[in-house]
C-alpha positions in Angstrom: 0.0 0.0 0.0 1.1 3.5 -0.6 -0.3 7.0 -0.4 0.1 9.9 -2.9 -0.2 13.3 -1.3 -0.6 16.3 -3.5 1.2 19.4 -2.3 -1.3 22.0 -1.3 0.4 24.6 -3.5 -0.9 22.7 -6.6 -4.5 23.2 -5.5 -4.2 26.9 -6.4 -5.9 27.6 -9.8 -3.2 30.0 -10.9 -0.2 27.9 -9.6 1.5 27.7 -13.0 1.6 31.4 -13.7 3.1 32.2 -10.2 6.4 30.5 -10.7 9.7 31.2 -12.3 9.7 27.7 -13.7 6.8 28.6 -15.9 7.4 30.3 -19.3 8.3 33.9 -19.1 5.6 36.3 -20.1 6.7 39.4 -22.1 5.8 42.9 -21.0 4.9 46.0 -23.0 5.5 49.4 -21.4 2.8 51.9 -21.1 2.7 55.3 -22.9 5.2 56.7 -20.4 7.6 53.8 -20.8 6.8 52.2 -17.5 6.6 48.4 -17.1 4.2 46.7 -14.6 4.8 43.3 -13.1 2.0 41.4 -11.3 3.1 37.7 -11.4 6.1 35.5 -11.4 6.1 34.9 -15.2 6.6 38.6 -15.7 9.4 38.7 -13.1 11.0 35.8 -14.9 10.8 37.8 -18.1 12.7 40.7 -16.5 15.5 38.3 -15.4 15.6 36.8 -18.9 15.8 40.2 -20.6 18.5 41.6 -18.3 20.6 38.4 -18.5 20.3 38.6 -22.3 21.7 42.2 -22.4 18.9 44.6 -21.7 19.9 46.8 -18.7 16.6 48.8 -18.6 18.6 51.9 -18.0 16.4 54.8 -17.2 13.3 52.6 -17.1 10.9 52.0 -14.2 9.4 48.6 -13.3 6.4 48.8 -11.0 5.1 45.8 -9.0 1.3 45.8 -9.0 0.7 42.7 -6.9 2.2 40.5 -4.2 4.1 37.6 -5.8 4.7 34.2 -4.2 7.5 32.2 -5.8 6.8 29.1 -3.6 10.6 28.4 -3.2 10.9 27.4 -6.9 14.5 27.9 -8.2 15.0 31.5 -9.3 17.5 33.0 -11.7 19.1 36.2 -10.4 18.4 39.4 -12.4 21.9 40.1 -13.7 23.9 37.0 -12.9 27.4 38.4 -12.5 30.5 39.5 -14.4 29.5 37.9 -17.7 26.0 39.3 -17.7 24.6 42.8 -17.9 23.3 44.5 -14.7 19.9 45.8 -14.0 20.2 49.6 -14.3 16.6 50.7 -14.0 14.3 51.2 -11.0 12.2 48.5 -9.4 9.4 50.0 -7.3 7.0 48.0 -5.2 5.0 50.9 -3.8 1.2 50.5 -3.4 -0.9 53.3 -4.7 -3.4 52.9 -1.8 -1.2 54.5 1.0 2.2 56.1 1.1 4.8 53.7 2.6 2.9 50.5 1.8 4.8 48.0 -0.3 4.1 44.9 -2.3 5.8 41.7 -1.2 7.8 39.0 -3.0 7.5 35.8 -1.0 9.5 32.6 -0.9 12.4 33.6 -3.2 14.8 30.7 -3.7 18.2 31.4 -5.2 21.0 28.8 -5.4 23.0 29.3 -8.6 25.0 26.3 -9.9 27.7 28.4 -11.5 30.3 29.8 -9.1 33.0 31.9 -10.7 32.3 35.6 -10.8 28.6 35.2 -10.2 26.4 37.0 -7.7 23.3 35.7 -6.0 20.1 37.4 -4.8 16.9 38.7 -6.3 19.4 40.8 -8.3 22.8 39.5 -9.1 24.3 42.8 -10.3 22.3 45.9 -9.4 23.4 49.2 -11.0 20.0 50.8 -10.5 17.5 51.3 -7.7 15.2 49.1 -5.6 12.6 50.8 -3.4 9.3 50.2 -1.6 9.6 46.4 -1.4 9.3 43.6 1.1 11.0 40.3 0.5 9.6 37.6 2.9 10.9 34.1 3.4 13.8 34.2 1.0 16.5 31.4 0.8 19.7 32.4 -0.9 22.8 30.1 -1.0 25.8 30.3 -3.2 29.5 29.4 -3.3 31.5 31.8 -5.5 35.1 31.7 -6.8 37.4 34.0 -8.7 40.3 36.3 -7.7 40.0 39.5 -5.8 39.7 41.6 -9.1 36.3 40.0 -9.6 35.1 40.5 -6.0 32.5 43.0 -6.9 30.6 40.4 -8.9 30.8 37.7 -6.2 28.3 39.0 -3.6 25.6 36.9 -2.0 22.5 38.5 -0.4 18.7 38.7 -0.6 18.2 42.1 -2.4 21.4 42.2 -4.5 24.6 40.2 -4.6 26.5 43.2 -5.8 26.0 46.8 -6.7 28.5 48.5 -9.0 28.7 51.9 -10.6 25.1 52.7 -9.5 26.0 56.4 -8.7 22.5 56.8 -7.3 21.9 59.0 -4.3 19.6 56.3 -2.8 19.9 52.9 -4.4 18.0 51.0 -1.8 15.1 52.7 -0.2 12.2 51.5 2.1 13.2 47.8 1.6 12.6 45.1 4.2 14.0 41.6 4.2 12.4 39.3 6.8 12.3 35.5 7.6 15.3 35.0 5.3 18.2 32.6 5.3 21.4 33.5 3.5 24.4 31.2 3.2 27.7 31.6 1.3 31.4 31.5 1.4 32.3 35.3 1.2 30.7 38.7 0.8 27.5 37.5 2.4 24.8 39.7 3.8 21.0 40.2 4.3 20.7 43.2 1.9 23.8 43.6 -0.4 26.8 41.4 -0.5 29.4 43.8 -2.1 29.1 47.5 -2.8 31.6 49.1 -5.3 30.1 52.5 -5.9 28.7 55.5 -4.2 25.7 54.2 -2.3 22.8 55.6 -0.4 20.5 53.6 1.9 17.2 54.8 3.4 14.8 52.8 5.6 16.5 49.4 5.1 15.7 46.5 7.5 16.9 42.9 7.7 15.6 40.2 10.0 17.1 37.3 8.1 19.9 35.0 9.4 23.2 35.1 7.6 25.8 32.3 7.7 29.2 32.1 6.0 32.2 29.8 5.8 34.3 32.8 4.9 34.8 36.5 5.5 33.0 39.9 4.9 29.7 38.9 6.5 26.9 41.1 7.9 23.2 41.8 8.3 23.1 44.6 5.8 26.3 44.8 3.6 29.2 42.4 3.6 31.9 44.6 2.0 31.9 48.2 0.8 35.0 48.6 -1.5 36.3 51.9 -2.7 33.1 53.9 -2.1 31.3 56.0 0.5 28.1 55.1 2.2 25.3 57.5 3.2 22.6 56.0 5.5 19.4 57.5 6.7 17.9 54.5 8.5 19.3 51.0 8.9 18.2 48.1 11.1 19.2 44.4 11.4 17.9 41.9 13.9 19.0 38.6 12.3 21.8 36.3 13.7 25.2 36.6 11.9 27.5 33.7 12.0 30.9 33.2 10.3 33.6 30.6 10.5 36.1 32.6 8.4 39.4 33.2 10.1 40.0 36.7 8.6 36.7 38.0 9.9 35.2 41.3 9.0 31.9 40.3 10.5 29.2 42.5 12.0 25.5 43.1 12.6 25.3 45.8 9.9 28.4 46.1 7.7 31.4 43.7 7.7 34.0 46.0 6.2 34.1 49.4 4.6 37.2 50.8 2.9 35.9 54.4 2.8 33.6 56.7 4.8 30.2 56.2 6.4 27.8 59.0 7.1 24.7 58.4 9.2 21.8 60.9 9.0 19.2 59.5 11.4 19.4 56.1 13.0 21.2 52.7 12.8 20.6 49.7 15.0 21.5 46.1 15.4 19.6 43.6 17.6 21.0 40.3 16.4 23.8 38.2 17.8 27.2 38.2 16.0 29.4 35.1 16.2 32.7 34.8 14.4 36.0 32.8 14.5 37.9 35.7 13.0 39.1 39.2 13.8 37.6 42.6 13.2 34.2 41.8 14.5 31.6 44.3 15.8 28.0 44.6 16.8 27.5 47.1 14.1 30.7 47.4 12.0 33.5 44.9 11.7 36.1 47.3 10.2 36.1 50.9 9.1 39.2 51.9 7.2 38.6 55.6 6.9 36.0 57.4 9.0 32.5 57.4 10.6 30.4 60.5 10.9 27.0 60.8 12.6 25.0 63.9 12.0 23.0 65.7 14.8 20.4 63.8 16.7 21.5 60.4 15.4 20.6 57.2 17.2 23.3 54.4 17.3 22.4 51.3 19.1 23.5 47.7 19.4 21.9 45.2 21.8 23.1 42.0 20.1 25.7 39.8 21.8 29.1 39.8 20.0 31.5 36.8 20.3 34.7 36.1 18.5 37.8 34.0 18.8 39.9 36.6 17.0 41.3 40.1 17.7 39.6 43.5 17.4 36.2 42.8 18.7 33.7 45.5 19.9 30.1 46.2 20.7 29.8 48.9 18.1 32.9 48.6 15.9 35.7 46.0 15.9 38.4 48.1 14.3 38.6 51.6 12.9 41.6 53.4 11.4 40.1 56.8 10.9 38.0 59.1 13.1 34.7 58.1 14.8 32.7 61.3 15.1 29.4 61.6 16.9 
């Protein structure tokens, strides 16, 4: 005797059109050149187009519905060094009330190709993502390639890597929750690697991040050769790394330039590492940290490391820390 049980997801009448595994559905922009995405087929088309060479530079893509991907394997939008990046704007704002966002649920990203590839909803992001909730994502990847290709090796939920975005606020009003992120280097809840001027505003991560390597954090793993301007940033997920070099933190693993905070930054999650340069908020700041007037800086997460340079706020800083 045997029993066949049908997964409850297949009882949904529109199951097929909700999944990336289904055939991509082409989009046509409106009279203003704006694209609208309401289901997974259309989201798959966006990935297909970007990975084939269309950057969507100067274009806006609006979400018009919540999208559940049901943990079906997803292809990052902009895979990495050998593909084009997404250079447009993805906006998940609801028209009903200011601040409300559409949600992408159960994103599952686990690329099979390793060298110079990035993993996340976006692999390479050169544009802007705003007004979006990503709930229940699972991102896992092992990258390879030398340091010159580091900027295309990031692993995170929103974007593996951002490069040459040169946008004042590239990630705005974005929340990642109930996520699991695993990788070997440049691993984070929001962005794995940043290699350009970057602005963040109202960014929240509650996902757990685990890495076998270094540059690991709740928001950004590594900021290389660029300044960061933050308005609001919060992480509450657990951060764990077994890498011996370290650069592990609740918010940002390492930044090689300056950080400016305009309003508030907080970390609530535990940080555990076997390496050095480990902090509740920042692992390593090479240049300087500046907080503008009336800024709130808070860490309530436990920090534990087997290495050197460990702190509740920052593990190691070479420049000035100005409050």
